[in-house]
TORKOL-4160 file (C-alpha; in steps of 0.2 Angstrom, whole numbers, padded with zeros to 4 digits, m for minus):
359
<pt num="1" X="m0330" Y="m0141" Z="0138"/>
<pt num="2" X="m0314" Y="m0137" Z="0148"/>
<pt num="3" X="m0305" Y="m0133" Z="0132"/>
<pt num="4" X="m0318" Y="m0120" Z="0127"/>
<pt num="5" X="m0318" Y="m0112" Z="0144"/>
<pt num="6" X="m0299" Y="m0111" Z="0144"/>
<pt num="7" X="m0300" Y="m0103" Z="0127"/>
<pt num="8" X="m0313" Y="m0090" Z="0132"/>
<pt num="9" X="m0302" Y="m0086" Z="0148"/>
<pt num="10" X="m0287" Y="m0084" Z="0137"/>
<pt num="11" X="m0296" Y="m0073" Z="0125"/>
<pt num="12" X="m0302" Y="m0062" Z="0139"/>
<pt num="13" X="m0285" Y="m0060" Z="0146"/>
<pt num="14" X="m0278" Y="m0056" Z="0129"/>
<pt num="15" X="m0292" Y="m0043" Z="0127"/>
<pt num="16" X="m0287" Y="m0035" Z="0144"/>
<pt num="17" X="m0269" Y="m0035" Z="0139"/>
<pt num="18" X="m0273" Y="m0026" Z="0123"/>
<pt num="19" X="m0283" Y="m0013" Z="0132"/>
<pt num="20" X="m0269" Y="m0010" Z="0144"/>
<pt num="21" X="m0256" Y="m0009" Z="0130"/>
<pt num="22" X="m0266" Y="0005" Z="0122"/>
<pt num="23" X="m0263" Y="0016" Z="0137"/>
<pt num="24" X="m0245" Y="0010" Z="0139"/>
<pt num="25" X="m0237" Y="0026" Z="0131"/>
<pt num="26" X="m0245" Y="0036" Z="0145"/>
<pt num="27" X="m0239" Y="0025" Z="0159"/>
<pt num="28" X="m0221" Y="0026" Z="0152"/>
<pt num="29" X="m0222" Y="0045" Z="0150"/>
<pt num="30" X="m0228" Y="0047" Z="0168"/>
<pt num="31" X="m0214" Y="0035" Z="0175"/>
<pt num="32" X="m0201" Y="0044" Z="0166"/>
<pt num="33" X="m0208" Y="0061" Z="0173"/>
<pt num="34" X="m0208" Y="0054" Z="0190"/>
<pt num="35" X="m0190" Y="0047" Z="0189"/>
<pt num="36" X="m0184" Y="0064" Z="0182"/>
<pt num="37" X="m0193" Y="0073" Z="0196"/>
<pt num="38" X="m0185" Y="0062" Z="0210"/>
<pt num="39" X="m0168" Y="0063" Z="0202"/>
<pt num="40" X="m0169" Y="0082" Z="0202"/>
<pt num="41" X="m0174" Y="0082" Z="0220"/>
<pt num="42" X="m0160" Y="0071" Z="0225"/>
<pt num="43" X="m0148" Y="0082" Z="0216"/>
<pt num="44" X="m0153" Y="0096" Z="0227"/>
<pt num="45" X="m0153" Y="0086" Z="0243"/>
<pt num="46" X="m0171" Y="0082" Z="0244"/>
<pt num="47" X="m0180" Y="0065" Z="0244"/>
<pt num="48" X="m0198" Y="0067" Z="0239"/>
<pt num="49" X="m0205" Y="0051" Z="0245"/>
<pt num="50" X="m0217" Y="0059" Z="0257"/>
<pt num="51" X="m0224" Y="0070" Z="0243"/>
<pt num="52" X="m0229" Y="0054" Z="0233"/>
<pt num="53" X="m0236" Y="0046" Z="0248"/>
<pt num="54" X="m0247" Y="0061" Z="0252"/>
<pt num="55" X="m0255" Y="0060" Z="0235"/>
<pt num="56" X="m0258" Y="0041" Z="0236"/>
<pt num="57" X="m0266" Y="0043" Z="0253"/>
<pt num="58" X="m0277" Y="0058" Z="0247"/>
<pt num="59" X="m0281" Y="0054" Z="0229"/>
<pt num="60" X="m0279" Y="0035" Z="0230"/>
<pt num="61" X="m0295" Y="0031" Z="0240"/>
<pt num="62" X="m0305" Y="0044" Z="0230"/>
<pt num="63" X="m0300" Y="0037" Z="0213"/>
<pt num="64" X="m0299" Y="0018" Z="0218"/>
<pt num="65" X="m0313" Y="0016" Z="0230"/>
<pt num="66" X="m0325" Y="0031" Z="0232"/>
<pt num="67" X="m0328" Y="0035" Z="0214"/>
<pt num="68" X="m0329" Y="0017" Z="0208"/>
<pt num="69" X="m0342" Y="0013" Z="0221"/>
<pt num="70" X="m0352" Y="0029" Z="0218"/>
<pt num="71" X="m0351" Y="0027" Z="0199"/>
<pt num="72" X="m0356" Y="0008" Z="0199"/>
<pt num="73" X="m0371" Y="0011" Z="0211"/>
<pt num="74" X="m0377" Y="0027" Z="0201"/>
<pt num="75" X="m0375" Y="0018" Z="0184"/>
<pt num="76" X="m0385" Y="0003" Z="0190"/>
<pt num="77" X="m0398" Y="0013" Z="0199"/>
<pt num="78" X="m0401" Y="0023" Z="0183"/>
<pt num="79" X="m0402" Y="0008" Z="0172"/>
<pt num="80" X="m0415" Y="0000" Z="0184"/>
<pt num="81" X="m0425" Y="0016" Z="0185"/>
<pt num="82" X="m0426" Y="0016" Z="0166"/>
<pt num="83" X="m0434" Y="m0001" Z="0166"/>
<pt num="84" X="m0420" Y="m0013" Z="0164"/>
<pt num="85" X="m0420" Y="m0029" Z="0174"/>
<pt num="86" X="m0407" Y="m0030" Z="0188"/>
<pt num="87" X="m0400" Y="m0046" Z="0181"/>
<pt num="88" X="m0397" Y="m0038" Z="0164"/>
<pt num="89" X="m0389" Y="m0023" Z="0173"/>
<pt num="90" X="m0377" Y="m0033" Z="0183"/>
<pt num="91" X="m0373" Y="m0044" Z="0168"/>
<pt num="92" X="m0368" Y="m0028" Z="0157"/>
<pt num="93" X="m0358" Y="m0021" Z="0172"/>
<pt num="94" X="m0348" Y="m0037" Z="0173"/>
<pt num="95" X="m0346" Y="m0041" Z="0155"/>
<pt num="96" X="m0328" Y="m0043" Z="0149"/>
<pt num="97" X="m0328" Y="m0026" Z="0138"/>
<pt num="98" X="m0334" Y="m0016" Z="0153"/>
<pt num="99" X="m0322" Y="m0024" Z="0166"/>
<pt num="100" X="m0307" Y="m0023" Z="0154"/>
<pt num="101" X="m0311" Y="m0004" Z="0151"/>
<pt num="102" X="m0314" Y="m0001" Z="0169"/>
<pt num="103" X="m0297" Y="m0010" Z="0175"/>
<pt num="104" X="m0287" Y="0000" Z="0161"/>
<pt num="105" X="m0296" Y="0016" Z="0167"/>
<pt num="106" X="m0291" Y="0013" Z="0185"/>
<pt num="107" X="m0273" Y="0010" Z="0179"/>
<pt num="108" X="m0273" Y="0027" Z="0171"/>
<pt num="109" X="m0279" Y="0035" Z="0187"/>
<pt num="110" X="m0265" Y="0026" Z="0197"/>
<pt num="111" X="m0253" Y="0035" Z="0185"/>
<pt num="112" X="m0262" Y="0051" Z="0187"/>
<pt num="113" X="m0259" Y="0050" Z="0205"/>
<pt num="114" X="m0241" Y="0047" Z="0202"/>
<pt num="115" X="m0240" Y="0062" Z="0190"/>
<pt num="116" X="m0247" Y="0073" Z="0204"/>
<pt num="117" X="m0234" Y="0068" Z="0216"/>
<pt num="118" X="m0220" Y="0071" Z="0203"/>
<pt num="119" X="m0228" Y="0088" Z="0198"/>
<pt num="120" X="m0228" Y="0094" Z="0216"/>
<pt num="121" X="m0211" Y="0087" Z="0221"/>
<pt num="122" X="m0203" Y="0098" Z="0207"/>
<pt num="123" X="m0215" Y="0113" Z="0210"/>
<pt num="124" X="m0209" Y="0114" Z="0228"/>
<pt num="125" X="m0191" Y="0113" Z="0222"/>
<pt num="126" X="m0192" Y="0127" Z="0210"/>
<pt num="127" X="m0189" Y="0142" Z="0222"/>
<pt num="128" X="m0174" Y="0132" Z="0229"/>
<pt num="129" X="m0166" Y="0131" Z="0212"/>
<pt num="130" X="m0169" Y="0150" Z="0209"/>
<pt num="131" X="m0166" Y="0155" Z="0227"/>
<pt num="132" X="m0182" Y="0164" Z="0227"/>
<pt num="133" X="m0195" Y="0171" Z="0215"/>
<pt num="134" X="m0186" Y="0182" Z="0202"/>
<pt num="135" X="m0200" Y="0188" Z="0191"/>
<pt num="136" X="m0214" Y="0195" Z="0202"/>
<pt num="137" X="m0210" Y="0213" Z="0199"/>
<pt num="138" X="m0207" Y="0211" Z="0180"/>
<pt num="139" X="m0224" Y="0202" Z="0178"/>
<pt num="140" X="m0234" Y="0214" Z="0189"/>
<pt num="141" X="m0226" Y="0229" Z="0179"/>
<pt num="142" X="m0231" Y="0220" Z="0163"/>
<pt num="143" X="m0248" Y="0217" Z="0169"/>
<pt num="144" X="m0250" Y="0236" Z="0173"/>
<pt num="145" X="m0243" Y="0241" Z="0156"/>
<pt num="146" X="m0256" Y="0230" Z="0147"/>
<pt num="147" X="m0270" Y="0237" Z="0157"/>
<pt num="148" X="m0267" Y="0255" Z="0153"/>
<pt num="149" X="m0258" Y="0259" Z="0169"/>
<pt num="150" X="m0269" Y="0250" Z="0181"/>
<pt num="151" X="m0265" Y="0234" Z="0191"/>
<pt num="152" X="m0280" Y="0223" Z="0187"/>
<pt num="153" X="m0283" Y="0215" Z="0204"/>
<pt num="154" X="m0284" Y="0232" Z="0214"/>
<pt num="155" X="m0294" Y="0239" Z="0200"/>
<pt num="156" X="m0307" Y="0225" Z="0200"/>
<pt num="157" X="m0310" Y="0225" Z="0219"/>
<pt num="158" X="m0312" Y="0244" Z="0219"/>
<pt num="159" X="m0328" Y="0241" Z="0210"/>
<pt num="160" X="m0336" Y="0236" Z="0227"/>
<pt num="161" X="m0340" Y="0218" Z="0223"/>
<pt num="162" X="m0355" Y="0211" Z="0233"/>
<pt num="163" X="m0351" Y="0199" Z="0247"/>
<pt num="164" X="m0362" Y="0186" Z="0240"/>
<pt num="165" X="m0352" Y="0187" Z="0224"/>
<pt num="166" X="m0336" Y="0187" Z="0233"/>
<pt num="167" X="m0341" Y="0171" Z="0243"/>
<pt num="168" X="m0346" Y="0163" Z="0227"/>
<pt num="169" X="m0329" Y="0167" Z="0220"/>
<pt num="170" X="m0320" Y="0160" Z="0235"/>
<pt num="171" X="m0330" Y="0143" Z="0235"/>
<pt num="172" X="m0329" Y="0141" Z="0217"/>
<pt num="173" X="m0310" Y="0144" Z="0216"/>
<pt num="174" X="m0306" Y="0132" Z="0230"/>
<pt num="175" X="m0320" Y="0119" Z="0231"/>
<pt num="176" X="m0328" Y="0120" Z="0214"/>
<pt num="177" X="m0313" Y="0120" Z="0204"/>
<pt num="178" X="m0306" Y="0105" Z="0213"/>
<pt num="179" X="m0322" Y="0095" Z="0208"/>
<pt num="180" X="m0320" Y="0101" Z="0190"/>
<pt num="181" X="m0302" Y="0098" Z="0189"/>
<pt num="182" X="m0301" Y="0081" Z="0198"/>
<pt num="183" X="m0317" Y="0072" Z="0196"/>
<pt num="184" X="m0322" Y="0072" Z="0177"/>
<pt num="185" X="m0305" Y="0064" Z="0173"/>
<pt num="186" X="m0310" Y="0048" Z="0183"/>
<pt num="187" X="m0326" Y="0046" Z="0172"/>
<pt num="188" X="m0316" Y="0049" Z="0156"/>
<pt num="189" X="m0304" Y="0036" Z="0161"/>
<pt num="190" X="m0317" Y="0023" Z="0166"/>
<pt num="191" X="m0332" Y="0026" Z="0156"/>
<pt num="192" X="m0334" Y="0018" Z="0139"/>
<pt num="193" X="m0343" Y="0034" Z="0133"/>
<pt num="194" X="m0326" Y="0043" Z="0133"/>
<pt num="195" X="m0316" Y="0029" Z="0126"/>
<pt num="196" X="m0312" Y="0037" Z="0109"/>
<pt num="197" X="m0304" Y="0052" Z="0117"/>
<pt num="198" X="m0297" Y="0046" Z="0134"/>
<pt num="199" X="m0279" Y="0043" Z="0129"/>
<pt num="200" X="m0278" Y="0060" Z="0120"/>
<pt num="201" X="m0286" Y="0068" Z="0135"/>
<pt num="202" X="m0274" Y="0061" Z="0147"/>
<pt num="203" X="m0259" Y="0066" Z="0137"/>
<pt num="204" X="m0267" Y="0084" Z="0135"/>
<pt num="205" X="m0270" Y="0085" Z="0154"/>
<pt num="206" X="m0252" Y="0079" Z="0157"/>
<pt num="207" X="m0245" Y="0092" Z="0145"/>
<pt num="208" X="m0254" Y="0105" Z="0155"/>
<pt num="209" X="m0246" Y="0100" Z="0171"/>
<pt num="210" X="m0229" Y="0097" Z="0164"/>
<pt num="211" X="m0227" Y="0111" Z="0151"/>
<pt num="212" X="m0237" Y="0125" Z="0160"/>
<pt num="213" X="m0235" Y="0120" Z="0178"/>
<pt num="214" X="m0217" Y="0114" Z="0178"/>
<pt num="215" X="m0207" Y="0120" Z="0163"/>
<pt num="216" X="m0215" Y="0138" Z="0159"/>
<pt num="217" X="m0218" Y="0141" Z="0178"/>
<pt num="218" X="m0200" Y="0137" Z="0182"/>
<pt num="219" X="m0193" Y="0148" Z="0168"/>
<pt num="220" X="m0203" Y="0163" Z="0174"/>
<pt num="221" X="m0205" Y="0159" Z="0192"/>
<pt num="222" X="m0216" Y="0171" Z="0202"/>
<pt num="223" X="m0226" Y="0170" Z="0218"/>
<pt num="224" X="m0241" Y="0181" Z="0213"/>
<pt num="225" X="m0250" Y="0196" Z="0221"/>
<pt num="226" X="m0254" Y="0187" Z="0237"/>
<pt num="227" X="m0235" Y="0186" Z="0241"/>
<pt num="228" X="m0229" Y="0201" Z="0232"/>
<pt num="229" X="m0226" Y="0211" Z="0248"/>
<pt num="230" X="m0215" Y="0197" Z="0255"/>
<pt num="231" X="m0206" Y="0195" Z="0239"/>
<pt num="232" X="m0203" Y="0212" Z="0232"/>
<pt num="233" X="m0206" Y="0222" Z="0248"/>
<pt num="234" X="m0220" Y="0233" Z="0242"/>
<pt num="235" X="m0234" Y="0231" Z="0255"/>
<pt num="236" X="m0246" Y="0244" Z="0247"/>
<pt num="237" X="m0247" Y="0238" Z="0229"/>
<pt num="238" X="m0259" Y="0223" Z="0231"/>
<pt num="239" X="m0265" Y="0228" Z="0248"/>
<pt num="240" X="m0283" Y="0230" Z="0242"/>
<pt num="241" X="m0283" Y="0213" Z="0234"/>
<pt num="242" X="m0277" Y="0205" Z="0251"/>
<pt num="243" X="m0290" Y="0215" Z="0260"/>
<pt num="244" X="m0304" Y="0209" Z="0249"/>
<pt num="245" X="m0298" Y="0191" Z="0250"/>
<pt num="246" X="m0297" Y="0192" Z="0269"/>
<pt num="247" X="m0315" Y="0198" Z="0270"/>
<pt num="248" X="m0320" Y="0180" Z="0267"/>
<pt num="249" X="m0312" Y="0175" Z="0284"/>
<pt num="250" X="m0298" Y="0162" Z="0288"/>
<pt num="251" X="m0308" Y="0146" Z="0288"/>
<pt num="252" X="m0303" Y="0131" Z="0278"/>
<pt num="253" X="m0304" Y="0134" Z="0259"/>
<pt num="254" X="m0303" Y="0153" Z="0260"/>
<pt num="255" X="m0288" Y="0162" Z="0251"/>
<pt num="256" X="m0281" Y="0168" Z="0267"/>
<pt num="257" X="m0280" Y="0151" Z="0275"/>
<pt num="258" X="m0273" Y="0143" Z="0260"/>
<pt num="259" X="m0260" Y="0156" Z="0256"/>
<pt num="260" X="m0254" Y="0155" Z="0274"/>
<pt num="261" X="m0253" Y="0136" Z="0272"/>
<pt num="262" X="m0243" Y="0138" Z="0256"/>
<pt num="263" X="m0231" Y="0151" Z="0264"/>
<pt num="264" X="m0228" Y="0141" Z="0280"/>
<pt num="265" X="m0224" Y="0126" Z="0269"/>
<pt num="266" X="m0212" Y="0136" Z="0258"/>
<pt num="267" X="m0203" Y="0143" Z="0273"/>
<pt num="268" X="m0201" Y="0126" Z="0281"/>
<pt num="269" X="m0197" Y="0117" Z="0265"/>
<pt num="270" X="m0210" Y="0104" Z="0267"/>
<pt num="271" X="m0219" Y="0096" Z="0252"/>
<pt num="272" X="m0236" Y="0087" Z="0252"/>
<pt num="273" X="m0253" Y="0088" Z="0243"/>
<pt num="274" X="m0256" Y="0106" Z="0236"/>
<pt num="275" X="m0240" Y="0114" Z="0242"/>
<pt num="276" X="m0228" Y="0124" Z="0231"/>
<pt num="277" X="m0230" Y="0142" Z="0226"/>
<pt num="278" X="m0230" Y="0147" Z="0207"/>
<pt num="279" X="m0241" Y="0160" Z="0199"/>
<pt num="280" X="m0236" Y="0161" Z="0181"/>
<pt num="281" X="m0245" Y="0153" Z="0172"/>
<pt num="282" X="m0261" Y="0149" Z="0181"/>
<pt num="283" X="m0265" Y="0130" Z="0182"/>
<pt num="284" X="m0283" Y="0134" Z="0187"/>
<pt num="285" X="m0286" Y="0143" Z="0171"/>
<pt num="286" X="m0276" Y="0130" Z="0161"/>
<pt num="287" X="m0285" Y="0115" Z="0167"/>
<pt num="288" X="m0302" Y="0124" Z="0165"/>
<pt num="289" X="m0297" Y="0129" Z="0147"/>
<pt num="290" X="m0292" Y="0111" Z="0142"/>
<pt num="291" X="m0308" Y="0104" Z="0149"/>
<pt num="292" X="m0318" Y="0118" Z="0139"/>
<pt num="293" X="m0309" Y="0113" Z="0123"/>
<pt num="294" X="m0314" Y="0094" Z="0125"/>
<pt num="295" X="m0331" Y="0099" Z="0130"/>
<pt num="296" X="m0333" Y="0109" Z="0114"/>
<pt num="297" X="m0329" Y="0092" Z="0105"/>
<pt num="298" X="m0343" Y="0084" Z="0114"/>
<pt num="299" X="m0356" Y="0098" Z="0112"/>
<pt num="300" X="m0353" Y="0116" Z="0106"/>
<pt num="301" X="m0366" Y="0123" Z="0119"/>
<pt num="302" X="m0357" Y="0114" Z="0133"/>
<pt num="303" X="m0340" Y="0121" Z="0126"/>
<pt num="304" X="m0347" Y="0139" Z="0128"/>
<pt num="305" X="m0351" Y="0135" Z="0146"/>
<pt num="306" X="m0334" Y="0129" Z="0148"/>
<pt num="307" X="m0326" Y="0145" Z="0141"/>
<pt num="308" X="m0337" Y="0155" Z="0152"/>
<pt num="309" X="m0331" Y="0145" Z="0167"/>
<pt num="310" X="m0313" Y="0149" Z="0161"/>
<pt num="311" X="m0317" Y="0168" Z="0161"/>
<pt num="312" X="m0324" Y="0166" Z="0179"/>
<pt num="313" X="m0309" Y="0157" Z="0185"/>
<pt num="314" X="m0297" Y="0170" Z="0177"/>
<pt num="315" X="m0306" Y="0185" Z="0185"/>
<pt num="316" X="m0308" Y="0176" Z="0202"/>
<pt num="317" X="m0289" Y="0172" Z="0202"/>
<pt num="318" X="m0285" Y="0190" Z="0200"/>
<pt num="319" X="m0298" Y="0197" Z="0213"/>
<pt num="320" X="m0292" Y="0184" Z="0226"/>
<pt num="321" X="m0274" Y="0188" Z="0224"/>
<pt num="322" X="m0268" Y="0172" Z="0217"/>
<pt num="323" X="m0263" Y="0178" Z="0200"/>
<pt num="324" X="m0258" Y="0193" Z="0189"/>
<pt num="325" X="m0270" Y="0194" Z="0174"/>
<pt num="326" X="m0256" Y="0189" Z="0162"/>
<pt num="327" X="m0255" Y="0172" Z="0171"/>
<pt num="328" X="m0272" Y="0168" Z="0164"/>
<pt num="329" X="m0269" Y="0175" Z="0147"/>
<pt num="330" X="m0253" Y="0165" Z="0145"/>
<pt num="331" X="m0262" Y="0149" Z="0151"/>
<pt num="332" X="m0276" Y="0151" Z="0138"/>
<pt num="333" X="m0263" Y="0153" Z="0124"/>
<pt num="334" X="m0252" Y="0139" Z="0130"/>
<pt num="335" X="m0266" Y="0127" Z="0132"/>
<pt num="336" X="m0273" Y="0131" Z="0115"/>
<pt num="337" X="m0256" Y="0127" Z="0107"/>
<pt num="338" X="m0255" Y="0111" Z="0117"/>
<pt num="339" X="m0272" Y="0105" Z="0113"/>
<pt num="340" X="m0270" Y="0108" Z="0094"/>
<pt num="341" X="m0253" Y="0100" Z="0094"/>
<pt num="342" X="m0258" Y="0084" Z="0103"/>
<pt num="343" X="m0274" Y="0083" Z="0093"/>
<pt num="344" X="m0264" Y="0084" Z="0077"/>
<pt num="345" X="m0251" Y="0072" Z="0083"/>
<pt num="346" X="m0265" Y="0059" Z="0087"/>
<pt num="347" X="m0273" Y="0061" Z="0070"/>
<pt num="348" X="m0256" Y="0058" Z="0062"/>
<pt num="349" X="m0253" Y="0042" Z="0072"/>
<pt num="350" X="m0271" Y="0036" Z="0068"/>
<pt num="351" X="m0268" Y="0039" Z="0049"/>
<pt num="352" X="m0252" Y="0029" Z="0050"/>
<pt num="353" X="m0260" Y="0015" Z="0059"/>
<pt num="354" X="m0275" Y="0015" Z="0047"/>
<pt num="355" X="m0262" Y="0014" Z="0032"/>
<pt num="356" X="m0253" Y="m0001" Z="0040"/>
<pt num="357" X="m0269" Y="m0010" Z="0042"/>
<pt num="358" X="m0275" Y="m0007" Z="0024"/>
<pt num="359" X="m0258" Y="m0014" Z="0018"/>
């Protein structure tokens, strides 16, 4: 009997190791990314430990405590409400496959938190490397050229957008997007429902933060319309946009309050959760676009709602002074390329793996 129990325990451990090994490429990629970000900061006389700790303190409790407890209670309550016995519900929740998937999912979230620290530590360093933001005027002029001689932001807010719509834009861009961008990824990581896409999804999201948020952003560094007057010296060009955003007040979550927070941190050289100024391309649009593409795989109707949300975020980013319109356009194009490339890469690996199994 003891031998049987020991064998079962070893089998469970082996299954957990196999589950963890399947996600190992993502963990390795994030560790290399973090090492590169830290090394670059050190090369410029910075040590970003506080940045990483700030994300651990902020996102760690949400991903490792709050959401696990919420999802466990909600899932069990749903099963019981459907008529399943409490005993069977608990048994399913604690079954080896469920526990293995959950633990490997939490490990993915731990790496995601590390990734966010690396991303911000490099993002806040970019203006130091460039000694400012060199591409604002070029991007603003290109924006005007593509829109028939009009700056999209001032042109949109001149349409007298109702207060209720403006307030909805403000709430959605700060609070709504934070939920859409940061919460679904947890359920993809830990839910067995999303097991077939989760590693590809995590690599896809990582590629957005790395390629769009760090590499392309660094190559074409700009601050955006909200800071155009301070960067270029032209106070009037985007004044209508700043006035429109300021109408929502200065409370937490409003554009004016967060833009002030970003500028103060930029001037003081501090780095923590959410710091760093970079307009091109728009990560708000990029993350929404990647989620929409994966939603489309799940359900075409859900995908269309995802694409509508991308359009809403893109328009809001321009009206609230966060971005030039081309920031959103570039994000959509970059994400489409990344999505297709990673999907093709995963299919190729799956084909090779299947061929080896058949041999």
